[in-house]
C-alpha positions in Angstrom: -78.1 -109.7 89.9 -81.6 -108.4 90.6 -83.1 -111.9 90.5 -80.4 -113.2 92.9 -81.0 -110.4 95.3 -84.8 -110.9 95.3 -84.3 -114.6 96.0 -81.9 -113.9 98.9 -84.4 -111.4 100.4 -87.2 -114.0 100.1 -85.1 -116.6 101.8 -84.4 -114.3 104.7 -88.0 -113.3 105.0 -89.1 -117.0 105.3 -86.5 -117.7 107.9 -87.6 -114.6 109.9 -91.3 -115.4 110.0 -90.7 -118.8 111.5 -87.9 -117.8 113.8 -89.9 -116.9 117.0 -92.2 -119.0 119.2 -95.2 -116.8 118.9 -97.7 -119.0 120.8 -95.8 -120.5 123.7 -94.4 -123.9 124.4 -95.8 -127.3 123.5 -97.3 -129.3 126.3 -96.7 -133.0 126.1 -99.4 -135.2 127.6 -98.2 -138.4 129.3 -100.2 -140.9 131.3 -98.5 -140.2 134.6 -98.4 -136.4 135.0 -96.1 -136.7 138.0 -93.4 -138.6 136.1 -90.6 -137.2 134.1 -89.1 -138.7 131.0 -85.4 -138.0 130.7 -82.7 -139.2 128.4 -80.6 -142.0 130.0 -77.0 -142.9 129.2 -76.6 -145.0 126.1 -74.3 -147.8 125.3 -72.1 -146.8 122.3 -70.6 -149.0 119.6 -67.4 -149.5 121.7 -69.4 -150.6 124.7 -68.7 -147.4 126.6 -71.6 -145.2 128.0 -72.3 -141.7 126.9 -71.0 -139.2 129.4 -73.5 -136.4 129.5 -76.8 -135.1 128.2 -75.3 -133.5 125.1 -73.5 -136.7 124.0 -76.6 -138.8 124.7 -78.8 -136.5 122.7 -76.4 -136.3 119.8 -75.9 -140.1 119.8 -79.6 -141.1 119.8 -80.5 -138.5 117.1 -77.6 -139.7 114.9 -78.8 -143.3 115.3 -82.4 -142.6 114.5 -81.8 -139.9 111.9 -78.6 -140.6 110.0 -77.2 -137.7 107.9 -77.0 -138.1 104.2 -74.0 -136.2 102.9 -74.8 -136.7 99.2 -76.8 -134.0 97.5 -77.6 -133.8 93.8 -78.5 -130.5 92.3 -80.3 -130.3 88.9 -78.9 -128.1 86.3 -80.9 -125.5 84.3 -80.8 -127.8 81.3 -82.4 -130.7 83.3 -85.2 -128.5 84.7 -88.5 -128.1 82.7 -90.3 -124.8 82.3 -91.3 -125.0 85.9 -93.4 -121.8 85.8 -96.3 -123.7 84.1 -96.3 -126.3 86.9 -97.1 -123.9 89.7 -99.4 -125.1 92.5 -103.0 -124.1 91.8 -105.1 -122.3 94.4 -107.3 -125.4 94.7 -104.3 -127.7 95.3 -103.1 -125.6 98.2 -106.6 -125.2 99.6 -107.2 -128.9 99.5 -103.9 -129.7 101.1 -104.6 -127.3 104.0 -108.2 -128.5 104.5 -107.1 -132.1 104.3 -104.8 -131.8 107.3 -105.9 -133.1 110.7 -106.8 -130.4 113.2 -105.9 -130.6 116.9 -102.4 -132.0 116.3 -99.3 -130.8 118.2 -97.5 -127.9 116.4 -93.8 -127.7 115.5 -91.2 -125.8 117.5 -92.6 -122.4 116.2 -96.0 -123.0 117.8 -98.0 -122.5 114.6 -101.0 -124.9 114.6 -102.9 -126.0 111.5 -105.9 -123.9 112.8 -103.8 -120.8 112.9 -102.3 -121.4 109.5 -105.7 -122.0 108.0 -106.9 -118.7 109.4 -103.9 -117.0 107.8 -104.6 -118.7 104.5 -108.2 -117.6 104.2 -107.3 -114.1 105.3 -104.9 -113.6 102.4 -104.8 -116.7 100.2 -102.9 -114.9 97.4 -99.9 -114.1 99.6 -100.0 -117.7 100.9 -100.0 -119.2 97.4 -97.2 -116.9 96.3 -95.0 -118.0 99.2 -95.4 -121.7 98.4 -95.0 -121.3 94.7 -91.9 -119.1 95.1 -90.4 -122.0 97.1 -91.4 -124.5 94.5 -90.2 -122.5 91.5 -86.8 -121.7 93.1 -86.3 -125.2 94.5 -86.0 -123.7 97.9 -87.1 -125.5 101.1 -86.5 -123.2 104.1 -84.1 -124.8 106.7 -86.4 -123.7 109.5 -89.3 -125.6 108.0 -87.2 -128.8 108.2 -86.3 -128.3 111.9 -88.2 -130.8 114.0 -88.9 -131.0 117.7 -88.1 -134.6 118.6 -89.9 -136.3 121.4 -88.5 -139.7 122.5 -91.1 -142.2 123.7 -89.6 -145.1 125.7 -90.9 -148.6 124.8 -92.4 -150.4 127.7 -90.2 -153.0 129.4 -87.1 -152.2 127.3 -83.5 -151.4 128.4 -83.4 -147.6 128.4 -79.6 -147.7 127.8 -80.3 -149.0 124.3 -81.2 -146.3 121.8 -83.5 -148.8 120.0 -85.7 -148.7 123.1 -87.0 -145.3 122.2 -89.6 -144.4 119.5 -88.9 -140.9 118.2 -91.8 -138.6 117.2 -91.0 -135.5 115.1 -93.1 -132.4 115.4 -92.6 -130.4 112.3 -93.8 -126.9 111.4 -97.1 -126.8 109.6 -95.5 -124.8 106.7 -93.3 -127.8 106.1 -96.2 -130.3 106.1 -98.1 -128.2 103.6 -95.3 -127.9 101.1 -94.3 -131.5 101.6 -97.9 -132.6 101.0 -98.2 -130.6 97.8 -95.0 -132.1 96.3 -96.0 -135.6 97.5 -99.4 -135.3 95.8 -97.8 -134.2 92.6 -95.4 -137.2 92.7 -98.1 -139.7 93.6 -100.3 -138.4 90.7 -97.4 -138.8 88.3 -96.6 -142.3 89.4 -100.3 -143.4 89.3 -101.1 -141.9 86.0 -98.0 -143.4 84.3 -98.6 -146.8 86.1 -95.1 -146.8 87.5 -96.0 -148.3 90.8 -96.2 -152.1 91.1 -99.8 -153.5 91.4 -98.7 -155.4 94.5 -97.9 -152.1 96.3 -100.7 -151.4 98.8 -99.1 -149.0 101.3 -100.2 -145.4 101.3 -102.1 -145.7 98.0 -105.6 -144.4 97.3 -108.3 -147.2 97.1 -105.8 -149.7 98.5 -105.5 -151.1 102.0 -104.5 -154.1 104.1 -107.8 -155.7 103.1 -106.8 -155.6 99.4 -103.4 -157.0 100.3 -104.9 -159.9 102.3 -107.3 -160.6 99.5 -104.4 -160.8 97.1 -102.6 -163.3 99.3 -105.8 -165.3 99.7 -106.5 -165.4 96.0 -102.9 -166.4 95.3 -103.0 -169.3 97.8 -106.3 -170.5 96.3 -105.0 -170.4 92.7 -101.9 -172.3 93.8 -103.9 -175.0 95.6 -106.1 -175.5 92.5 -102.9 -176.1 90.5 -101.5 -178.5 93.2 -98.6 -176.1 93.8 -96.7 -175.6 97.1 -97.2 -172.1 98.6 -94.9 -170.4 101.1 -95.1 -167.1 102.8 -92.2 -164.9 103.9 -92.8 -162.3 106.6 -90.2 -159.5 106.5 -89.8 -156.8 109.2 -87.2 -154.2 108.2 -85.7 -152.5 111.3 -86.0 -148.7 111.4 -87.6 -148.8 107.9 -88.4 -145.0 108.0 -84.7 -144.1 107.7 -84.0 -146.2 104.6 
């Protein structure tokens, strides 16, 4: 009972500290400062147009960010002794220092510069917050709330939801916790050689240059063996939501 009560209090605390917009609104820079970008009516699946702003907003968000209803929760038997896997002070510090400064903040107004100041003022408290989230498998809902900015693609029909490129501004707290977990997963995959050698995207010491070199080498080897070589170029639409 005491443990459950402490966990609930901690969750309420995290939601509370990211509730208010402490440092004002975000200013969005666009080329023409006199122009306004507004959501247009969209053509729905049945060919009808959306009727008002709310319907247009909900429609385009649903299309770009489909909701996954399935959630799997690990049982206590499936979980390891997670206490010994807590984030180290160095891990957290490296994640914060590795984040790009000057970026737009999330809806709460907290910039990376502000969070960095908070961290070096009381790093122990900061580390405790992140590790408590990790140990309890808790990711505060407010940290997942994004401010979505829709950038219209030039020369496209604005009644088509595909004509907009969504940009999500997430709270810095979310980015830090997400980066810590991603770094752990990446390390595990690399150390255990689980990733395919032909996977070049978002991997350390790999780039498009390595990928092109691999293709060039393959073509050269095929030619030497008098084999026919073909190349398939595949562009997956809205890949980020898969």
